[in-house]
Each structure stands twice: as C-alpha cells, then as structure tokens.
VOKETOR-177678 format. One record per residue (C-alpha): residue in three letters; z, y, x. Coordinates in steps of 0.1 Angstrom, whole numbers, plus 5000, padded with zeros to 4 digits. Layout:
BEGIN
AlaZYX...
***
This chain:
BEGIN
Met308502723584Leu308203103584Gly311303133561Leu313302913585Ala312203113615Leu313303433597Gly316603283588Ile317303173625Ala316103513638Phe318703703619Phe321503443616Lys323803563644Lys323503933639Asn322903983602Phe323703703578Leu322403893548Leu319003943563Ser319003573573Met319603463538Ile317003703524Gly314503563549Val315203203539Ala315003303502Ala311703483507Gly310303173525Leu311402953496Trp310003193471Leu306703193490Ala306502813492Leu307302763455Arg305103043441Tyr302203043466Pro299802823446Ala300103043415Leu299903363435Gln297003243456Ala295103143425Asp295603473407Val297303743428Leu295904023405Gly297703853376His301103893392Pro300904243408Ala304604323408Glu305703983421Ser303003963448Leu303804323460Ala307604263461Leu307203933480Ser304704093504Ile307004383512Ala309904143519Ile307803903540Leu306204173561Ala309304383567Leu311404083577Thr308703933599Leu308104273617Glu311804323623Ala312203963635Cys309304013659Arg310904343672Arg314204163678Ser312803853695Ala309703973713Gly310304353718Val308804653700Ala305304643715Leu303604413690Thr305404583661Leu304004923673Val300504763676Phe300804653639Ala302005003629Phe299105173646Phe296404953630Phe298204973596Ala298105353597Trp294505343608Ala293705113578Leu295105373555Val293405683570Gly290405533589His288005593560Leu288405963566Phe286805933600Ser283105883609Gly281305673634Met281805313645Leu285605333641Gln285405433604Thr287105183581Arg286705073545Gln289105233521Val291904993511Gly294805083488Leu298304973495Ala298404763463Arg295604553477Leu296404573514Leu300004453513Pro299404133494Tyr296404053515Leu298404093547Ala301303883536Leu299703613513Asp296103563525Thr295303283549Ser293103513569Ser296103723578Leu299803653584Leu299603303569Gly296403223589Gln295502963616Ala297703123643Leu300903063623Ile299702713613Ile299102613649Ala302402763660Ser304302583633Thr302702243641Thr301102193674Val303102443695Ile306402323681Ala305501963688Phe304902043725Met308102253727Phe310001963714Phe308401743740Gly309501973768Arg313101993754Val313301613753Leu312101583789Gln314701833800Ala317501653780Cys317001333799Gly316601483834Gly312901573836Ala313401903854Asp315601733880Phe313001463884Phe310101713891Thr312301903916Asp313301583934Leu309701453935Ser308501783949Ser311201783976Ala310501423985Leu306701473988Phe306601814005Gly310001914017Arg309701774052Phe306501974060Arg306002324074Gly307402574049Gly308902294029Thr311102514007Gly308102723996Lys305902413989Val308702253969Glu308902573949Val305202583941Val305002213931Ala308202213911Ser307302523892Ala303902393885Leu305302063872Phe308102233852Gly305502473838Thr303702183821Ile306702123799Ser308102473794Gly305002683786Ser306903003793Ala306503183826Val309803373823Ala311703053812Asn310202873842Val311303133866Met314803143853Ser315102763853Thr313702673887Gly313903013905Ile317703013906Ile317502723931Thr314102773948Ile314203143956Pro317503143975Asn316302833994Met313103014004Lys315003324016Lys317403104035Ala314502934052Gly313003264064Tyr310603384037Thr311003744027Ala312603823994Glu309403963981Thr307403653991Ala310003423977Gly310003603943Gly306203633943Val305803263949Glu308103173921Ala306503423897Val303003313904Ser303802943904Ser305602973871Thr302903173855Gly300302913865Gly302202663843Gln300502833813Ile297002743826Met297902403841Pro296902093820Pro297901873804Val300402103786Met299202463787Gly300602773771Ala300702823733Ala297503043735Ala295502733746Phe296202563713Leu295102873695Met291902883716Ala291102523705Glu291402633669Asn289302943673Leu286602753690Gln286902453667Met287202223698Arg289601943707Tyr292602063727Ala291701783752Asp288401963759Ile290202293765Ala292602123789Leu289801953808Ala287902293811Ala291002453826Leu291602183852Val289402313880Pro290502683877Ala294102583876Ala293702363907Leu292002643926Tyr294802873915Tyr297402643931Val295202583962Ser295502953969Val299202973964Phe299902653984Thr297602774013Gln299203114016Val302702964014Asp301802734043Leu300303014064Glu303203244058Ala305402954071Ala303202924102Arg303303294109His307103314106Arg307702974122Ile309402824092Gly309802454095Gly310402184070Leu313702074055Asp315901814072Pro314501474061Ala318001334060Ser318801584032Leu315701504011Pro315501233984Arg313200943991Ala309900943971Arg310100573964Arg313700603951Val312800903929Leu309700733914Arg311700413908Ala314400603889Gly312000833870Trp308900623865Phe309200643827Phe308401013827Ala304800913832Val304800733798Pro304501033775Phe301801193797Val299800873799Ala300100833761Leu299101193756Phe295901153777Tyr295000823762Leu295500923725Met293701263729Phe290801153751Trp290100803739His291300803703Asn290601163695Leu294001213679Gln295201573672Ala297301713700Glu300501733680Glu300101363669Ser299501253704Val302401433719Leu304901313693Leu303700953697Gly304201003735Val307701123729Ala308400823707Ala307100593734Met309400753760Leu312600763738Pro313800403745Phe313600463783Ala315200803780Ala318000653760Phe318800353781Ile317600453816Gly317600833819Tyr317401013852Gly320201133875Gly322800993851Arg321401193822Arg320500973793Leu319301093759Asp322001013733Val322101113697Arg323901433705Gly321301523732Phe318401443708Leu319901673681Arg320501943707Ala316801913717Leu315801963681Ala318102263677Asp316902423710Thr313302363698Gly314002553666Arg315602843685Asp312702853710Ala310102843682Val311303153664Glu309703393689Ile306303213689Ile306303183651Val307003553644Ile304603663672Cys301803453657Ala302603583622Val302503943632Ala299403893654Gly297803723624Ala298704033603Val297104263628Ile293904043628Gly294004063590Leu294104443592Leu291104443616Asn289104223593Ile289804373559Thr289104723571Gly286004623592Leu287704773623Ala287204453642Leu283404493641Gly283704863649Leu285804803680Ser283504523691Leu280504743688Thr282405013708Leu283104763736Val279404663737Lys278405033738Leu281005093765Gly279404823786Glu275904953777Gly274604603779Asn276104553813Leu278104233814Val280104323845Leu281304653830Leu282204483797Met284204213815Ile286004473835Ala286904663803Val288104343787Ala290204253817Leu291804593817Met292404563779Cys294204233785Ile296404363813Ile297304683794Leu298204493762Gly300104243783Met302504523795Gly304304483762Leu302904173745Pro303503803753Thr300503603764Thr300003453729Gly299803803713Val297403933739Tyr295003633735Leu295003653697Leu294204023696Val291704043724Ala289903723713Val289103883680Leu288004213695Ala286504123729Ala285303763729Pro282403833704Pro280904113726Leu281103883756Val279303613736Gln276703863724Leu275903943761Gly275303573769Val278703433779Pro279303083765Pro282003093738Leu284402873758Ala284003083789Ala284503403769His287803283754Met288903133787Phe288303473803Val290603633777Phe293203363781Phe293403383819Tyr293803763819Gly296403733791Cys298403503813Leu298003733843Ser299804013825Met303003823835Ile302503913872Thr300504223871Pro302404553878Pro303704783865Val305104573837Ala305204203848Met307904003831Ala307703693853Ala307803913884Tyr310704113870Ala312703793864Ala311903663899Ala312703993915His316103993898Ile317003653914Ala315503753948Gly317204093949Ala313804253957Ser311704533942Pro309904423910Met306804613921Lys306704443955Val307304103940Gly304504163914Leu302004273942Ala302903963962Ala302403743932Cys299003913926Arg298003843962Leu299103483960Gly297403423926Trp294203613933Pro291803333921Ala293003383885Phe291603743887Ala288303643903Leu287403303887Pro287003433851Phe284103643863Leu282503343879Phe282803103850Ala281603383826Trp278303373846Ser278203003850Pro280402743832Thr280202483860Leu283702563871Leu284802473835Leu283102133841Arg280202223818Gly276602173829Asp274701933852Pro277001693870Val275401773904Asp275802153899Val279402103887Gly280201893917Val278702133943Ser280302433926Val283802273926Val283602163963Thr282302493975Ala284802683954Ile287702493970Gly286402594004Gly285902953993Val289402983979Trp290902844011Leu288903094033Ala289803384011Ser293503284009Ala293603274047Ala292003614049Leu294603754024Ala297403594044Gly296003744076Tyr296703434095Leu295203094102Phe296202964137Arg297103304148Glu297103664135Met293703784123Lys292304124130Thr290804334102Leu287204254110Lys287903884111Arg289603894077Ile286604074063Ala284303814077Phe286403534061Cys286203714028Ala282403744031Ala282103374037Ala284503294008Ile282403503984Leu279203323993Met280902983989Leu282503083955Leu279103153939Pro278402893912Asn275602653921Asp273402743891Val274103123888Phe270603203900Ala267703033918Gly268202983955Val272003033954Ile272402713973Trp271102884004Leu273803154001Glu276402883997Leu275202704028Thr275203034047Gly278803084036Leu279702734046Ala278202784081Leu279803124085Gly283202984074Ala283002684097Ala282102914126Leu285003154118Val287502864116Leu286202724149Ser286503064166Glu290103074155Thr290902744172Arg289402834206Lys291802854235Leu294702734213Pro296802434223Trp297002194194Thr300502134182Thr301701964150Asn303402284137Ala304702614149Gly308202524135Gly308302164145Ser307302014112Arg303901884101Ser301602094080Ala300701984044
***
C-alpha cells in the first residue's frame, strides 16, 4: 500500500520517482520476511531499501501535506544523532545510522507501525464509503434534508449550513474538504440573508471542523485512537457523542441568536424542498449507517468490515434508484475507487512519517524524557499540564493535519495525563479534540482560511468567530478529563444528570457569548449568564456536593432567562419566521 501511495504521489510531476516508489514498495513486500527475520544479515540491502523508503516518503509527505511534518521528523532525527551529547531528562541513547535507518523504515514500531496499518485499512474503507455516497447524490441529499427541516425557521440559511456541514462531515472526515464542498453554496447564501461575512465564514469553518468529532464517521485520528487504546471504534464513537452534540448545540444556538439580533428571517417555504419528498427519494442513504451501527455494536465486527458491508448493502439502491438523477453506474463506481486512492495518499504518507517520528522517540528514549519534562512542567498540577498539552496541540496544529497532531501528542502527552489520574480514554480524547481545534484556531487555521477565501473576509476574523461559535470544544476536554461522565462513562444517574445540566450550561454560555437572548445583553448580565453556565457544566461526580452548585446554577440561569423576558411582547420571531 505504501508503494502505491508513493507511486500516486509522484505520478503527475515526476514519473521516475513514481516508478522508484512503486519498485521500492514491491521490493519491501517481497523481501520483508527475510529482512525482518535477519536484518543484520543483510546490512547493505536493508540500508539501501531504508534510505529509498524514508527519502521518498518524506518527499511525498512534503508535497501532499506541507513541509511542517517533514521538519518535525528532521528535528527529532537530528536530536537522535546528537542527543547523547546532552545531559538531563532530554538526553538520548546513542544510536548509529546503520542501526537507526533500518529501524525507522523496516520496524513495525516505526514507519510500518499501527498508524500506517490503520490508514491503509480502516481509514481507506471509510473514505471509500464517503466517495460512494457522494457519487450517488449523498451530499445533495444532506443539503436538501437540512433545508427542508430548518430552512423555514429564523436564520434558516445559517441553520441549513450548520446541519448540512455536520452531516457532510460524517462522510468526508476532512474539515477543509467539507468547507470547500458545502461552503461555496452556504456562505454566499448566509451573506445574502444578512449575516456578516465573518460570521458566515466562521459558521462554515466550525461546522465543518465538527465533522471530525461527530459520530458515526469521525476523523481518521479516531480510528488511530481506537488502536492506541485497544478499544472498539464503536466505543470511541459512543464516547464522542455527547461532546459532539454539545458542540453543535453551541453553534446552532448562536446562529439562531445572531439571526434574532439582525432580524434575519427564514427562507421562502415555496423555494424549499419538502421533507417527505426528500426522505422518500433518499431513504436508502440510511441503509449503510444502520448496517454500520448494527454490525459494530451488536456483532462486534471491525469498523472496516462493517462499513464495507454497509456499502455493499447500499449498492443496489444506489445503482437503481440514486438521488436527484444521480445513479451509481460502473463508471461512477470506478471513479469513486480512483478518488479514494488519490485522497488516501495524504493520510498514508502522514501516518508513515508520523510513525517514523514515533519510532525516533522510542528508540532514543526521548519519548520518556519529554513525558517526564511535561510532568515536571505541570509540577503535579493537572490543570497546568492540561493547559500545556492544549497549547502543544494548537502549536503543532499550525502546520500539521489533525492526524499528525494526534499521533505525536498522544505519544508524548497522553501518558503524563494518565499518570496524574486522567482515565486513558479521556486523556486521548483531550488530545484528539485539541488536535481538531487547530483547524479553526488562529493564527494558522486551515478550515478558517478556506472559509474566509469563499466569504471574502479576514482569515483572522473568521478564525476568531469560529472559536467563539465552537467554544465547547475548548472547554469540554477539561471537564471530561476530571470526570468521564460526559464521555458516557460512570454511574448512569451521574451520566444523565451531567448531560442534562451540560446542555443547559452550553445554551446559557452560548447566549452570553452571542450577547443576545430576547434583546441585547449588557456586560454584567453576560457575566452572570457565564457564571450560571459554569456551575451547570460541572460534572455530577467531580467532587462531593457538586449537585448543590449545579442546582444553584440552574436557579440562577432560570432567573436570568426570566429577567430577559420581562416587559417583552411575545412574538413568534423578530424576522417573521419561527425559531428552531
């Protein structure tokens, strides 16, 4: 698979490198058993193959994913060669090139490790699923369904954007691809309706980024998390369900309140598709999702097996029914395969290089040294350590894709979090969430950049708007690190109370950030809303007696909302449309 990826990566711009990449992949496949059994017995062959594989993989990564991850590899590679000359926790074991290069390229703890295996199997299967859905009109179905359900309500264009991007994100797995696919339609519609360019771009960026944390089909890093934790992917998706829902509650609430402030009504019902007609035409899109859930949760099948069987179950309907006149014929099926292959190149080479970096950290002992440094930096204080880890994710995310950020930080930072008492699932979910947030966090925020380009707005302002809209993703990881109830772990009563109060807390805080509920809020009122929200967001089992703080927050929040409704005439909507 790696050889094919290298061949595709270089095919258009350098045919010679493409052929060398394929040849190196074939050489590796044919000779790997012998080399793995006795690498020291074939020193010249193993060294030559290692140099070819590493050089081509690094160059392919530079071309497809940018220079950042290649520079990270170069830094740790240099440190591996000279780190033994230093002293302290960052001192490394001395490793010669003759041993280091074959280890990086041929060992299953490095480039050929679990990250590459998951990318070459599970991730590709889900990418193919997304391509097949798009080929038979899945993206159009999600957009039409969103329009039919929410278009007529207040701020209809914004709500359609949120829901369509969330649904499309479940099959694309890429925030930037999501923005470029749905944003070219939704962002101009939002601007035309009355939203500012910054808000329209921010809504699209944050909604598309949320697709990576939204079950059932999350970003590629989620599959790697399942492998790292030795858990079923179904359990990872279930744990992400509540945080993802709270994320979209915030976005949806603020979009609605922005519409109320600017008196943005709904779309003309006559121009909207009918929900019944949309569902009647596209009902078969539910088949692969139902099959996926059923096979993963009830039969405990592997994620890649479940999704491929789901695709197989949908194929007859896609071929003979289709949606919007788009049926899946043989040519469309082959095009979906080809597109999957092209899309997979980036994720395969990223996982390969990230695996090589992890190999460098392990063989030199630097992973342990960096983890101990983080623990010392936090000085046993979990809050300081979490802040340091969050900043690490955001800084690395300025140049690395989400998958690369997760793979590197999970090796370095998840163990210290676990050492200070954070459950392993919560520690890895913390890293995963902040890795995803790098897509919208300035100064380098790729999803915000893409949305800003379409909106004709400042990338920095779009990124800040996206951060405001998606604020739960910044706060929730700290909460489920203290208590996993928001990850649906723990006593059912505690889980239920925590989820319900968290929904109320997110709604109150989102209103405070929007600065509007039924009318403009003054600064002190917004602070009071935030205080009530914080009390309600506290997990139910974080410490004894927390229930009283939650009830205080509930009472304060109810009083604040009632105070906002006093002396206000009740109308259905400021813009003539109902609120939803």
